[in-house]
C-alpha positions, -999 to 999 in steps of 0.1 A, spaced: -730 53 -671 -702 25 -671 -697 3 -639 -664 -8 -627 -662 -40 -642 -663 -75 -624 -663 -79 -588 -645 -53 -573 -642 -53 -534 -633 -9 -538 -666 -4 -556 -679 27 -569 -691 37 -605 -677 59 -629 -705 83 -639 -700 123 -643 -701 148 -614 -712 180 -612 -685 209 -619 -667 224 -591 -659 260 -583 -625 267 -598 -594 251 -612 -561 241 -596 -537 221 -618 -504 220 -609 -473 215 -629 -453 183 -610 -439 153 -621 -457 138 -590 -487 118 -602 -496 108 -571 -512 75 -582 -498 56 -610 -520 36 -639 -512 3 -657 -511 2 -693 -546 -18 -693 -560 4 -669 -555 32 -689 -566 19 -720 -601 9 -701 -605 42 -685 -596 66 -719 -625 41 -734 -649 49 -704 -643 83 -706 -644 90 -745 -680 72 -742 -692 104 -723 -702 132 -747 -681 158 -730 -651 130 -724 -625 159 -738 -634 177 -711 -635 149 -682 -610 137 -657 -611 109 -636 -619 120 -599 -608 97 -572 -616 101 -538 -621 81 -505 -652 75 -488 -646 54 -457 -641 69 -421 -605 62 -403 -598 29 -389 -620 14 -416 -608 -3 -450 -603 17 -476 -640 23 -498 -630 39 -534 -655 64 -556 -640 67 -592 -658 90 -611 -660 117 -642 -659 150 -636 -650 189 -654 -609 190 -648 -611 225 -658 -636 232 -626 -622 213 -603 -622 227 -564 -593 253 -561 -583 223 -530 -582 196 -556 -549 186 -570 -551 176 -611 -522 156 -624 -520 141 -663 -509 107 -672 -507 100 -705 -531 125 -715 -559 115 -691 -566 139 -660 -564 131 -622 -585 146 -599 -576 138 -565 -591 157 -531 -567 172 -510 -580 153 -478 -570 123 -500 -537 132 -516 -516 113 -487 -537 80 -489 -533 79 -528 -493 84 -528 -477 53 -544 -510 38 -553 -516 21 -584 -551 16 -607 -546 -19 -622 -576 -39 -649 -583 -73 -651 -609 -89 -672 -620 -108 -639 -617 -84 -618 -624 -51 -641 -608 -20 -625 -594 -18 -590 -568 1 -566 -538 -14 -555 -527 8 -524 -495 1 -501 -511 29 -477 -535 21 -445 -561 39 -433 -556 65 -406 -563 58 -371 -598 66 -358 -600 97 -332 -616 82 -303 -622 105 -266 -600 98 -244 -574 76 -257 -535 84 -253 -515 82 -290 -487 106 -281 -467 94 -256 -439 69 -251 -458 41 -248 -477 48 -281 -445 52 -297 -433 15 -288 -468 2 -298 -461 17 -332 -436 4 -337 -442 -30 -327 -473 -30 -350 -449 -17 -382 -422 -43 -373 -435 -72 -363 -478 -73 -362 -484 -61 -392 -455 -83 -411 -472 -115 -398 -508 -104 -405 -495 -98 -441 -493 -134 -447 -530 -131 -449 -534 -102 -463 -547 -86 -428 -532 -55 -409 -540 -35 -377 -544 -1 -370 -534 12 -337 -561 36 -320 -547 46 -285 -546 31 -252 -562 39 -221 -548 44 -183 -556 10 -175 -534 -9 -200 -555 -16 -227 -545 -12 -260 -572 -4 -291 -569 -14 -327 -590 -14 -357 -584 -46 -385 -587 -46 -420 -576 -64 -452 -579 -99 -449 -584 -94 -412 -615 -74 -413 -644 -96 -412 -627 -128 -409 -642 -152 -385 -601 -159 -371 -594 -119 -365 -607 -117 -329 -590 -151 -322 -556 -133 -339 -562 -98 -322 -564 -119 -283 -537 -146 -289 -516 -128 -313 -512 -94 -315 -521 -91 -274 -493 -117 -272 -464 -96 -288 -474 -61 -276 -475 -70 -240 -446 -89 -240 -423 -57 -246 -446 -27 -235 -454 -45 -200 -480 -16 -193 -500 -26 -219 -519 -62 -207 -549 -64 -231 -560 -55 -265 -594 -43 -276 -608 -49 -312 -629 -15 -326 -634 -34 -360 -670 -34 -373 -671 -71 -380 -704 -66 -398 -690 -54 -428 -660 -67 -448 -657 -92 -473 -664 -120 -455 -686 -107 -422 -693 -130 -396 -712 -109 -373 -741 -97 -396 
């Protein structure tokens, strides 16, 4: 089966998946995800290479857990037998199938293609925060931290291709984060977390005196704990 060409960090192979139980195609102008002309040509080429290509759509699914960088699986599936909860869209003759659990995470994303990188997904969304027992995420302190992260911390880290996701805080004054993008697996990420994020958060939220990085840095593009 055809593979995603090039050194694609988003992984996954394009292969035919077994049919699901029922059909749920919604006629909507919102296509959830967009496709560049270059990617569209490549996807049609790969689809039409399949024996039952006319019956297949591109299934997009997120494999990663909350708090982890997005990892995607792209595969060809029978769009007429998509699961009832799936959303099916048509983009210039190509069916797109998105599981209900991943719709929000794909909104506004783009599938692109280049000769050097192959197929890749450009996604402006951030992974959901991990749910960790014992941490608080729904109080005034959490709201203040989320505001600082979105308006100050992540814009600063964006210059390095990275971002942090707030996971919650404990009653002892420690805020917990995961790091993604260029910060995931980067040897400077822990220093960035302790010096940059901690100073920015604690300066405006006095009740937070420490931050803790929950990221598994043995994974990512440049793992330094491996």
